N, C-alpha and C positions, 0 to 999 in steps of 0.2 A: 480183274489183277492190278492194272491200273490204278482202279477206284482207291485198293487197300494202300494203295504207296500217298495216292495222295492223302490218303483219308491220314496216315499216319505222319508222311511230314509236314502237315497243317499241323499236328496236334506241337507236332518239336518248334513250328514257326512260333503257334501259341505262347508256348513254353515263355521258349526263347524273346517276346515282343513283350508278355510280364516282365521279366528280369531284368532286362538290357535296356527296356527300348521303354520302361514305364508305359506303355499305349493302356492298360489298365489297370485303375486304383487299386489300392490293397483294399477297398469295401465292395470294389465289383469281383474280386479276386481274382485269384488261378481256374476258376475252374469257366468262366465268363472266357476270359481269353482262351483254356482248350479247347472250349467251344464251338466257341468262333473260327478259329483255325480248325475245327475238321469241317466245318460247313466251309471252308474256302478250298479248301486240301482238296476235298472230296468236288464242289462245285469246278474248281482248276483242272483235276483230273479228266471229267466230263466234258471240258471243255477243251482241252489239249487235243481228245479224240475226237470231238466233231468239227478241228481247227487241221485236221489232216496226221498226228503221230498216227502211230500204229500203234493196237491194245498187247500190250505183254502177254499174248496168247502162245508162242517158242520162246517163251524163256527169258529171251534178250533184256536188258535192259533196258530203255526209254528218257536221258538225258532232256528231249520236248517236254515230256508231259511233269515229270520231277518242276523243270523251270517254271512250268504253268501253275504246277500245281500252289510253290513258294508265291508267286508273284497274287496267284487268289488268297492267299491266307491272309499274305499280308496286305494287301489291298481292302479287303474285309473285317479285317485288324482294325486299319484304321479310319475306315468308315465308322463303326460303332466308334472308336473313340470321336471321331467329331459327332454324332449325332448325339452320344451321351454327355459331350463338358457344354453343347448346345444347348440341350435340356432342361441341363444344373443351373444354366447361365437366367 
């Protein structure tokens, strides 16, 4: 369940980054931002479990996993922007 939550959070972070932070330009599109956010959120959810956060098996909300998913999704989006800008220059 943490993986699913992390993926959903990643999609939301990707959308927010696209709309407010302009991580991805209009050419790259919302689809790219969402996919990269999804990937980052999923990685973050798994990373949180590896770092010791408990998995969401008993129905309790795990805030640590959510925070790590957000940070991971944002890091993936910024890395994508860095490499995309570097490639176009």
